[in-house]
N, C-alpha and C positions, 0 to 999 in steps of 0.2 A: 213456304217461307221464301224470303229473298234477302239480299244484302241490306242491312239497316241503314244505308245511305241513299237517299233519293237522288238520282242523277249522278251518282259517283262515276268517275271515269273507270273504264275497264282496266283490270289489272293486266300487266304484260304477260303475254303468252296465253291469253284467253283464246281458246279455240277447241281443238279436238280433245285435249285432255280434260278441259273444264267440262265439256259436253259429256265425256266419259264418266267423270266424277259424279255429275248429277244423275246421269242415266243409271249408273251403278248404285247410287244411293236409293233411287226410286224403285229398282227392281229387287233390292235386297230383302226387305221385310217379307214379301209373299214367297219369293223363291227360296231365300236363305233359310227362313223358318220352316218351310215345308221340308227342305232337305235335312235340316238338323233334328226335326222332331223325332225322326226315326232313330237318332243316336241318344236322345235324352235319357231314356231309360237304361242306356248302356253306359251313362256317365259314371264318374267315381262315386263310391259310397254305397249306400244301402241297395240300390237297384241293380248293381252290376255284378254282384257276386255270382249269379247264376249264369251269366253269359260266358261263352267260351271264345277263345281267341288269344293272341299275343298281347302281352301287357308290359307297360313301363312302370318303374318305381314311381310312387306318387310324387315325391319331391322333384325328380328329374322331369317328369312329365309336365308339372306345373311351370317349372322354369322355362323349358323349351317351348311350351305352347304359348306363353304370355310374352316371350321375349321379343318377337317381331313388333308388337304394339309399343314397345319401349324403344327399340332400335330405330324405327322409321322416324319418329319426331325428333330424336337426338341427332339423326343424319341431317334432317332438315335445318336444325338449328346452327349447324356448322357450314351449311352450304352458303356460299357467297351470293347465290341467285335468289335466296329466299327473301325477296324485297318486302313482302307483307309483314315479316317478323320485326320490321323497324316500327310497326305500330303497336302500342301497348295493349290494346285489346286482343290483337292476334297473339301476342306473347303470353298474355295471362291465360287465354283459352288454351293454347298449346300446353303451357305449364300445368293446367289442371289435368289434362290428359296424361302428361308424363308422370305427375304425382301418383295418380292411380295405378299405372302399370309398373311405375318403380316399386311401389308397395307389393303389388301382385307378383312381381317377377323376383325381387331381391330380398323381400322380407317374409311375406306370408308363407311361401313354400318351406322355409327353414323352421317355421313355427308349428308345422304339421307333427302331430304325435302319432307315429305309426303310419296310418294311411294305407288303404288297400291299393294295390296296383291298379293302374288305369289302362283300360282296353286301347290298344293301338288304334282302333277305328275312331273311338272318341277323341283320343289325343290328335289325330290327323285332322279331324273336322275342326277342333278348336284351333289348331296351328294355322289352318287355312283361313279361318275367320279372323284371327288376330293379325295375320299378315295383310289381309285384304282391308280390314278396318283401319289398321294403323296407317296404311298408305292413303286411304280415303280421307281420314281426318287430318293427317299431317300435311298432305299436299293442298288440301282446300285452305287450311288455315295459313300456311306459309307462302302460298302462291296467289290465291284468288280471292279470299274473303276480304271484303272491303268494309270497314267500320269507321264511323266518325270518331274523332279523338275523344269525345265525351261519352262514348258508348259505355264506358265502365262506370259511369255515374247515373245511367239510365235505369228505370225500374225493372226492365226485363232482365238486364244483365245482373243487377243486384239481387233480385229474387232468385234467379237462376244459380248464382254463385252460392247463395245461402243454402238452397236446396242441395247443390252439389256437395257442400261441406257437411251438411247434416246427413245426407245419405251415406257418405263415406265413413263417418263416425259410427253410424248405426251398423253398417256392415262390418267394420272392424271390431265393434263391441260384441256383435252377434257371433262373429267367428271366434272370439275369445271365450264366449259362453259355451260353445260347441266344444272347443278343445278342452275346457275344464271339466266336462262331463266325465272324462276318463282320467283316472290317476295312472301314473307310470306303471306299465305291466298289465293294465286291464284291457279287455278286448270286447266286452259287451256294450249294449246300447242302453241309454237312459233318456228319460223325457227331459228335454231342455226347459229350464225355467229361469225367469228373470228377463229384464229388458223387454224387448217387443215379442219375445217368445210367449209372453203371457197372453198375447192377442193373436198371433199368426204362428203357423208352422214354419214358414220360411222368412224369418226375420232377417237373416242375412241377405236373402234374395230381395226383400222389400227395400233394404238399405241400398243395394246397388241399383235398383230400378229408380229410386228417388234420385240418386246421384246422377244417373245419365239423363234422366228427365230435366234435372237442373242444368246439366251441361248443354242440352238441347235448347233450352230456353235462354241461357246466356249467349250461346252462339247464334241463335235465331237463323238456323240454316237447315236446309234439306238433308245435308249429310248428318248433322247432329240429331235431328228428328228421326231419321231412318234408323240410326244407331239405338236410340231410346226405344223405339217401337220393337226392333228386333230383339233387344235385350229383354224387354218385358214378355214377349211371346215365349222365348226360351225358358226364362227363369219361372214364368207361371207354370209351364209344363213340368219343370223339376220340382217346384214347391207342391204341386198337386200330387206328384208321385210320392213325395216324402210325407205329405199330410195323410194320404191313404195308407201307407206303410205304418205310420204311428198309429192310426185308428186300428189297424188289424193286429199289431204287435202289442199294444198296451190297452188292457181293458179299462184302466182308469185314466186314459188319455182325455184331457179336457175336451168336451164335445163343443163348447162354445168358441173354441179357436177357430179363426179363419185360415184360409190357405196362405195368402200373401199380402192382402190389404187389410189392415185393422177395420173391423165392424162391417166391411163391405164384401170382400171376396176371399 
């Protein structure tokens, strides 16, 4: 992917940092995914109860691990040197990133009912990722990404924005279904039903994957594409763990359900 403006002048400050941003995005999917796969089964929820180690309360862990991806873009918004944010495409794309992490940091954690404590190891990996990715996306969009003024009317942006919005709504709705499985005071597990859970075990993960694929398409950047690929690798592994757990836990679990992509995977 490249900036969607042929022959666009280079943004001020293009140099070592821009090369680092591109290199970091290119290295993240294979290196980051390989590093995080070891912590997937240690993540919060069903697969983590048997692991030993220090833990953080679920709500505290969620807020702290997601916070860097909210703070980074907000800091860029108030920086006088964020010249690219004078462009509407850059503003909208960064706003999409802020909306997601605003929800994940300030709303989602406080909707959690109970929630098992999170392993410190898993929390630390998530915190590092959110810090790194928040910097990567925020700096690229605020300092280096060059878009034509009419980029927001182009098919790639419009399609990407629609996918981003659809994915976020699927993610939020699926999280609501999961929360509703337990009434206050209950601790057991139930088979999720309704929405895209009728087709996949990881409907919430499918929604987030669609969301960031849409963001990657709308931004048409190596940084956005690497983020979407990394997200899919991690969420596929988590969804597969949950899928296998459901099959082992419930004899009547629907066998036709896929792991994360309806009818395909």
